[in-house]
PASEBA-1860 file (N, C-alpha, C; in nm, 3 decimals):
! residues 175
1> MKRRTLLT> 3.232/-0.527/-4.147/3.170/-0.531/-4.018/3.087/-0.406/-3.992 ~ 3.139/-0.290/-4.034/3.066/-0.166/-4.012/2.939/-0.164/-4.095 ~ 2.946/-0.221/-4.216/2.828/-0.225/-4.302/2.717/-0.307/-4.237 ~ 2.752/-0.420/-4.176/2.654/-0.505/-4.109/2.589/-0.431/-3.992 ~ 2.670/-0.362/-3.914/2.619/-0.283/-3.801/2.523/-0.177/-3.852 ~ 2.559/-0.110/-3.959/2.474/-0.006/-4.017/2.341/-0.066/-4.064 ~ 2.346/-0.178/-4.135/2.223/-0.242/-4.185/2.134/-0.290/-4.071 ~ 2.196/-0.347/-3.968/2.119/-0.393/-3.851/2.052/-0.275/-3.783
9> GMASAGLV> 2.126/-0.165/-3.768/2.070/-0.045/-3.706/1.955/0.012/-3.787 ~ 1.969/0.014/-3.919/1.862/0.067/-4.006/1.738/-0.022/-3.997 ~ 1.759/-0.153/-3.995/1.645/-0.245/-3.985/1.573/-0.226/-3.852 ~ 1.647/-0.212/-3.744/1.587/-0.190/-3.612/1.508/-0.060/-3.609 ~ 1.566/0.046/-3.664/1.497/0.175/-3.667/1.368/0.165/-3.749 ~ 1.373/0.089/-3.860/1.254/0.070/-3.942/1.144/-0.002/-3.866 ~ 1.181/-0.103/-3.786/1.081/-0.176/-3.707/1.020/-0.088/-3.600 ~ 1.104/-0.007/-3.535/1.054/0.085/-3.434/0.958/0.185/-3.497
17> ATGGYLWL> 0.997/0.243/-3.610/0.911/0.341/-3.678/0.781/0.276/-3.724 ~ 0.789/0.154/-3.780/0.669/0.084/-3.824/0.579/0.052/-3.706 ~ 0.639/0.004/-3.597/0.561/-0.027/-3.477/0.490/0.096/-3.424 ~ 0.562/0.211/-3.421/0.500/0.335/-3.375/0.386/0.378/-3.465 ~ 0.404/0.360/-3.597/0.299/0.396/-3.691/0.176/0.307/-3.672 ~ 0.199/0.177/-3.656/0.086/0.086/-3.635/0.017/0.116/-3.503 ~ 0.094/0.154/-3.400/0.034/0.190/-3.272/-0.058/0.310/-3.291 ~ -0.015/0.408/-3.372/-0.097/0.526/-3.396/-0.225/0.493/-3.473
25> LDGSDPES> -0.221/0.394/-3.560/-0.340/0.358/-3.638/-0.448/0.289/-3.554 ~ -0.407/0.230/-3.442/-0.498/0.149/-3.362/-0.562/0.230/-3.250 ~ -0.601/0.353/-3.275/-0.652/0.441/-3.171/-0.798/0.420/-3.137 ~ -0.839/0.483/-3.030/-0.978/0.476/-2.988/-1.061/0.580/-3.064 ~ -1.190/0.577/-3.043/-1.283/0.668/-3.109/-1.261/0.810/-3.058 ~ -1.218/0.905/-3.145/-1.195/1.042/-3.099/-1.320/1.109/-3.044 ~ -1.437/1.063/-3.085/-1.562/1.120/-3.034/-1.580/1.092/-2.885 ~ -1.513/0.990/-2.833/-1.529/0.953/-2.693/-1.438/1.031/-2.600
33> LTMDRAIV> -1.350/1.113/-2.656/-1.251/1.183/-2.575/-1.302/1.319/-2.527 ~ -1.417/1.317/-2.460/-1.477/1.438/-2.407/-1.513/1.417/-2.260 ~ -1.530/1.527/-2.190/-1.574/1.520/-2.051/-1.713/1.460/-2.041 ~ -1.800/1.497/-2.135/-1.937/1.443/-2.132/-1.935/1.291/-2.138 ~ -1.858/1.235/-2.230/-1.851/1.088/-2.243/-1.786/1.026/-2.119 ~ -1.682/1.091/-2.067/-1.615/1.038/-1.947/-1.710/1.038/-1.828 ~ -1.792/1.143/-1.815/-1.888/1.149/-1.704/-1.992/1.039/-1.718 ~ -2.042/1.018/-1.840/-2.140/0.911/-1.863/-2.080/0.775/-1.825
41> LLDRMMTG> -1.958/0.751/-1.868/-1.892/0.625/-1.837/-1.867/0.611/-1.687 ~ -1.823/0.718/-1.624/-1.801/0.716/-1.478/-1.930/0.684/-1.405 ~ -2.037/0.752/-1.442/-2.167/0.728/-1.377/-2.212/0.583/-1.397 ~ -2.197/0.533/-1.518/-2.236/0.394/-1.547/-2.151/0.296/-1.465 ~ -2.024/0.325/-1.458/-1.933/0.239/-1.381/-1.976/0.231/-1.235 ~ -2.017/0.343/-1.179/-2.049/0.349/-1.036/-2.185/0.289/-1.002 ~ -2.263/0.249/-1.101/-2.394/0.188/-1.072/-2.385/0.038/-1.054 ~ -2.272/-0.022/-1.082/-2.258/-0.167/-1.073/-2.151/-0.207/-0.974
49> TVTTHGEW> -2.112/-0.331/-0.983/-2.004/-0.384/-0.901/-1.872/-0.346/-0.965 ~ -1.782/-0.292/-0.884/-1.653/-0.245/-0.934/-1.542/-0.311/-0.854 ~ -1.444/-0.364/-0.927/-1.323/-0.417/-0.864/-1.202/-0.362/-0.938 ~ -1.090/-0.358/-0.869/-0.966/-0.314/-0.931/-0.863/-0.425/-0.920 ~ -0.767/-0.423/-1.010/-0.665/-0.527/-1.007/-0.525/-0.470/-1.021 ~ -0.508/-0.344/-0.987/-0.376/-0.281/-0.990/-0.330/-0.252/-0.848 ~ -0.232/-0.164/-0.837/-0.179/-0.128/-0.705/-0.273/-0.037/-0.626 ~ -0.352/0.042/-0.697/-0.440/0.137/-0.629/-0.581/0.082/-0.617
57> RLNQILMH> -0.647/0.124/-0.511/-0.790/0.095/-0.493/-0.870/0.194/-0.578 ~ -0.998/0.165/-0.595/-1.084/0.251/-0.677/-1.085/0.395/-0.627 ~ -1.095/0.413/-0.495/-1.099/0.550/-0.443/-0.971/0.627/-0.477 ~ -0.858/0.560/-0.476/-0.732/0.626/-0.509/-0.726/0.663/-0.657 ~ -0.774/0.576/-0.743/-0.776/0.605/-0.886/-0.864/0.727/-0.913 ~ -0.982/0.729/-0.853/-1.075/0.841/-0.876/-1.019/0.971/-0.821 ~ -0.955/0.966/-0.704/-0.896/1.087/-0.646/-0.779/1.136/-0.733 ~ -0.700/1.044/-0.785/-0.588/1.079/-0.873/-0.639/1.148/-1.000
65> CAQSVEYS> -0.744/1.093/-1.059/-0.801/1.155/-1.180/-0.859/1.292/-1.148 ~ -0.921/1.305/-1.031/-0.975/1.435/-0.989/-0.862/1.536/-0.971 ~ -0.753/1.494/-0.907/-0.639/1.584/-0.889/-0.592/1.638/-1.023 ~ -0.580/1.552/-1.121/-0.531/1.593/-1.251/-0.620/1.700/-1.314 ~ -0.751/1.679/-1.308/-0.844/1.777/-1.364/-0.836/1.907/-1.285 ~ -0.834/1.897/-1.153/-0.828/2.019/-1.070/-0.699/2.097/-1.095 ~ -0.586/2.027/-1.103/-0.459/2.094/-1.125/-0.453/2.165/-1.259 ~ -0.527/2.118/-1.358/-0.526/2.187/-1.487/-0.586/2.327/-1.475
73> MTGYPLHK> -0.667/2.347/-1.371/-0.728/2.479/-1.348/-0.651/2.560/-1.244 ~ -0.588/2.492/-1.147/-0.524/2.564/-1.035/-0.372/2.564/-1.041 ~ -0.314/2.473/-1.115/-0.168/2.463/-1.125/-0.117/2.335/-1.060 ~ -0.027/2.268/-1.130/0.033/2.145/-1.078/0.141/2.181/-0.976 ~ 0.155/2.101/-0.870/0.251/2.135/-0.765/0.397/2.132/-0.811 ~ 0.434/2.036/-0.894/0.571/2.025/-0.944/0.568/2.001/-1.095 ~ 0.673/2.046/-1.162/0.681/2.033/-1.308/0.810/1.965/-1.351 ~ 0.803/1.898/-1.464/0.924/1.852/-1.532/0.995/1.977/-1.583
81> SDLFKNSL> 1.118/1.963/-1.625/1.194/2.079/-1.675/1.129/2.133/-1.802 ~ 1.157/2.260/-1.831/1.108/2.320/-1.956/1.161/2.244/-2.077 ~ 1.285/2.198/-2.067/1.344/2.121/-2.176/1.261/1.994/-2.201 ~ 1.224/1.925/-2.094/1.143/1.805/-2.107/1.006/1.838/-2.168 ~ 0.940/1.938/-2.111/0.805/1.974/-2.158/0.806/2.015/-2.305 ~ 0.912/2.086/-2.348/0.919/2.134/-2.486/0.971/2.031/-2.584 ~ 1.011/1.915/-2.535/1.061/1.811/-2.626/0.981/1.682/-2.605 ~ 1.024/1.599/-2.514/0.957/1.470/-2.493/0.811/1.485/-2.450
89> GKLAFSAF> 0.783/1.585/-2.367/0.646/1.606/-2.321/0.552/1.638/-2.437 ~ 0.594/1.733/-2.522/0.512/1.768/-2.638/0.497/1.651/-2.733 ~ 0.605/1.578/-2.752/0.603/1.462/-2.841/0.508/1.355/-2.788 ~ 0.514/1.328/-2.658/0.426/1.228/-2.597/0.280/1.268/-2.612 ~ 0.248/1.394/-2.577/0.108/1.435/-2.589/0.061/1.428/-2.734 ~ 0.145/1.470/-2.825/0.109/1.466/-2.967/0.078/1.322/-3.011 ~ 0.161/1.228/-2.969/0.139/1.087/-3.006/0.011/1.035/-2.941 ~ -0.011/1.067/-2.813/-0.132/1.022/-2.745/-0.256/1.081/-2.813
97> AKKGEMTH> -0.251/1.210/-2.844/-0.366/1.278/-2.906/-0.396/1.219/-3.043 ~ -0.293/1.190/-3.121/-0.313/1.129/-3.253/-0.374/0.991/-3.240 ~ -0.324/0.915/-3.144/-0.371/0.778/-3.121/-0.510/0.779/-3.056 ~ -0.537/0.881/-2.976/-0.663/0.884/-2.901/-0.656/0.795/-2.779 ~ -0.536/0.771/-2.732/-0.517/0.678/-2.622/-0.386/0.711/-2.552 ~ -0.389/0.708/-2.420/-0.272/0.739/-2.340/-0.225/0.614/-2.268 ~ -0.097/0.605/-2.247/-0.042/0.502/-2.159/0.055/0.569/-2.063 ~ 0.044/0.535/-1.937/0.135/0.587/-1.837/0.136/0.491/-1.719
105> GLSEAIPG> 0.229/0.511/-1.627/0.236/0.428/-1.507/0.110/0.447/-1.424 ~ 0.031/0.343/-1.411/-0.100/0.357/-1.349/-0.097/0.369/-1.196 ~ 0.019/0.357/-1.137/0.030/0.381/-0.993/0.129/0.494/-0.964 ~ 0.155/0.575/-1.064/0.243/0.690/-1.045/0.161/0.812/-1.006 ~ 0.192/0.867/-0.889/0.123/0.986/-0.841/0.165/1.107/-0.924 ~ 0.082/1.207/-0.924/0.118/1.335/-0.986/0.228/1.395/-0.900 ~ 0.340/1.438/-0.960/0.451/1.491/-0.880/0.407/1.604/-0.787 ~ 0.437/1.587/-0.659/0.404/1.687/-0.559/0.263/1.682/-0.505
113> APVLSQDT> 0.179/1.596/-0.560/0.040/1.586/-0.514/0.035/1.515/-0.378 ~ -0.066/1.547/-0.297/-0.080/1.476/-0.169/-0.096/1.325/-0.191 ~ -0.046/1.249/-0.096/-0.057/1.104/-0.101/-0.205/1.065/-0.105 ~ -0.236/0.967/-0.188/-0.374/0.921/-0.203/-0.407/0.821/-0.093 ~ -0.497/0.859/-0.005/-0.535/0.773/0.106/-0.615/0.652/0.059 ~ -0.586/0.538/0.117/-0.664/0.418/0.088/-0.798/0.422/0.160 ~ -0.813/0.513/0.255/-0.932/0.516/0.339/-1.041/0.611/0.292 ~ -1.016/0.689/0.188/-1.118/0.782/0.138/-1.239/0.702/0.090
121> DVMAAYQR> -1.356/0.749/0.127/-1.481/0.684/0.086/-1.491/0.685/-0.067 ~ -1.527/0.572/-0.125/-1.535/0.559/-0.271/-1.637/0.657/-0.328 ~ -1.751/0.674/-0.263/-1.852/0.767/-0.315/-1.803/0.911/-0.308 ~ -1.727/0.945/-0.206/-1.669/1.081/-0.197/-1.567/1.102/-0.310 ~ -1.487/1.000/-0.338/-1.389/1.009/-0.447/-1.460/1.022/-0.581 ~ -1.565/0.944/-0.600/-1.646/0.951/-0.723/-1.703/1.092/-0.740 ~ -1.764/1.146/-0.634/-1.823/1.280/-0.641/-1.717/1.386/-0.671 ~ -1.600/1.372/-0.610/-1.494/1.471/-0.635/-1.449/1.466/-0.780
129> FRQSMVRF> -1.428/1.346/-0.834/-1.385/1.335/-0.973/-1.492/1.387/-1.067 ~ -1.616/1.347/-1.043/-1.727/1.392/-1.129/-1.738/1.544/-1.126 ~ -1.735/1.600/-1.006/-1.748/1.746/-0.991/-1.631/1.819/-1.055 ~ -1.512/1.761/-1.049/-1.396/1.827/-1.113/-1.417/1.836/-1.264 ~ -1.476/1.732/-1.323/-1.502/1.736/-1.467/-1.610/1.837/-1.502 ~ -1.713/1.845/-1.420/-1.820/1.943/-1.443/-1.762/2.084/-1.432 ~ -1.681/2.108/-1.329/-1.619/2.241/-1.312/-1.528/2.273/-1.430 ~ -1.453/2.174/-1.479/-1.364/2.197/-1.593/-1.445/2.239/-1.715
137> KQYEGELA> -1.556/2.171/-1.740/-1.640/2.206/-1.856/-1.686/2.351/-1.847 ~ -1.715/2.399/-1.727/-1.766/2.535/-1.708/-1.655/2.639/-1.693 ~ -1.534/2.595/-1.675/-1.421/2.683/-1.645/-1.388/2.772/-1.765 ~ -1.374/2.901/-1.739/-1.342/2.995/-1.845/-1.212/3.071/-1.821 ~ -1.145/3.039/-1.712/-1.019/3.107/-1.679/-0.902/3.050/-1.757 ~ -0.784/3.104/-1.724/-0.661/3.056/-1.788/-0.623/2.920/-1.731 ~ -0.589/2.830/-1.818/-0.550/2.696/-1.774/-0.402/2.693/-1.740 ~ -0.368/2.614/-1.639/-0.229/2.599/-1.597/-0.156/2.505/-1.691
145> PHFAYGPL> -0.028/2.527/-1.712/0.048/2.433/-1.794/0.051/2.294/-1.730 ~ 0.046/2.192/-1.812/0.055/2.054/-1.762/0.197/2.030/-1.712 ~ 0.211/1.951/-1.609/0.344/1.929/-1.549/0.442/1.860/-1.644 ~ 0.392/1.784/-1.742/0.481/1.713/-1.835/0.465/1.761/-1.979 ~ 0.344/1.802/-2.018/0.316/1.839/-2.158/0.331/1.988/-2.184 ~ 0.333/2.070/-2.079/0.339/2.215/-2.096/0.200/2.273/-2.123 ~ 0.194/2.389/-2.186/0.065/2.454/-2.210/-0.023/2.370/-2.304 ~ -0.150/2.355/-2.266/-0.250/2.287/-2.348/-0.372/2.376/-2.361
153> TKAEYEKA> -0.440/2.367/-2.474/-0.567/2.438/-2.490/-0.673/2.364/-2.409 ~ -0.788/2.425/-2.396/-0.897/2.358/-2.324/-0.936/2.229/-2.394 ~ -0.944/2.231/-2.526/-0.979/2.110/-2.602/-0.874/2.001/-2.583 ~ -0.746/2.041/-2.582/-0.639/1.943/-2.561/-0.645/1.885/-2.420 ~ -0.670/1.972/-2.323/-0.682/1.924/-2.184/-0.801/1.828/-2.170 ~ -0.912/1.862/-2.233/-1.029/1.774/-2.225/-0.994/1.636/-2.279 ~ -0.927/1.634/-2.391/-0.883/1.507/-2.450/-0.786/1.435/-2.357 ~ -0.692/1.508/-2.300/-0.592/1.449/-2.210/-0.660/1.388/-2.087
161> HAMHFYNH> -0.755/1.461/-2.028/-0.823/1.410/-1.909/-0.906/1.285/-1.941 ~ -0.972/1.285/-2.054/-1.050/1.166/-2.093/-0.956/1.047/-2.117 ~ -0.847/1.069/-2.191/-0.752/0.960/-2.216/-0.692/0.909/-2.084 ~ -0.665/1.001/-1.993/-0.608/0.965/-1.863/-0.703/0.872/-1.786 ~ -0.829/0.911/-1.778/-0.929/0.828/-1.710/-0.943/0.693/-1.780 ~ -0.953/0.694/-1.910/-0.969/0.569/-1.985/-0.849/0.477/-1.967 ~ -0.729/0.535/-1.956/-0.611/0.453/-1.931/-0.623/0.382/-1.795 ~ -0.672/0.454/-1.695/-0.689/0.393/-1.562/-0.798/0.286/-1.562
169> LQEINFG> -0.891/0.292/-1.657/-0.994/0.189/-1.663/-0.937/0.051/-1.693 ~ -0.814/0.045/-1.740/-0.750/-0.084/-1.766/-0.735/-0.165/-1.637 ~ -0.736/-0.099/-1.523/-0.724/-0.168/-1.396/-0.855/-0.173/-1.318 ~ -0.964/-0.143/-1.386/-1.095/-0.142/-1.322/-1.188/-0.237/-1.397 ~ -1.253/-0.324/-1.323/-1.356/-0.411/-1.381/-1.490/-0.366/-1.325 ~ -1.588/-0.349/-1.412/-1.721/-0.311/-1.365/-1.826/-0.372/-1.455 ~ -1.943/-0.385/-1.398/-2.051/-0.442/-1.477/-2.179/-0.450/-1.400
END
């Protein structure tokens, strides 16, 4: 009986490892993970008809993405534990960076961030997000540790912000 349990456990672990490996192989174009590309896509998105199909409205998504970029320069309001950031957080960012694609709860607010108003003007939210990316590109100061991933370089943050925005695009239709 113990042998069967052991074999079943090994087979399950092999499937999980294989699935994770295949997930890593199916990544997006690493060349697209820049602020410049994200700004071009954002601008293109805002020239057409835009609808969302998740819990958040477009203005909330854009404000959330802006908050994330701004907090990387000013500091996140709340953080996961150091243990989390140095283990699961680092592992998650490493997997996302390798894959070139992030997945996260698309209606989860940044811990401690102000509530995202449904009433914010969409164009104001667009301008705030766009301007946050432009400021980040020009920023030369020390970057704040990410609330879940811990310290990131500017290049890593740029990749993280692009992946974050692209993940939210899953709930945005535009054309």
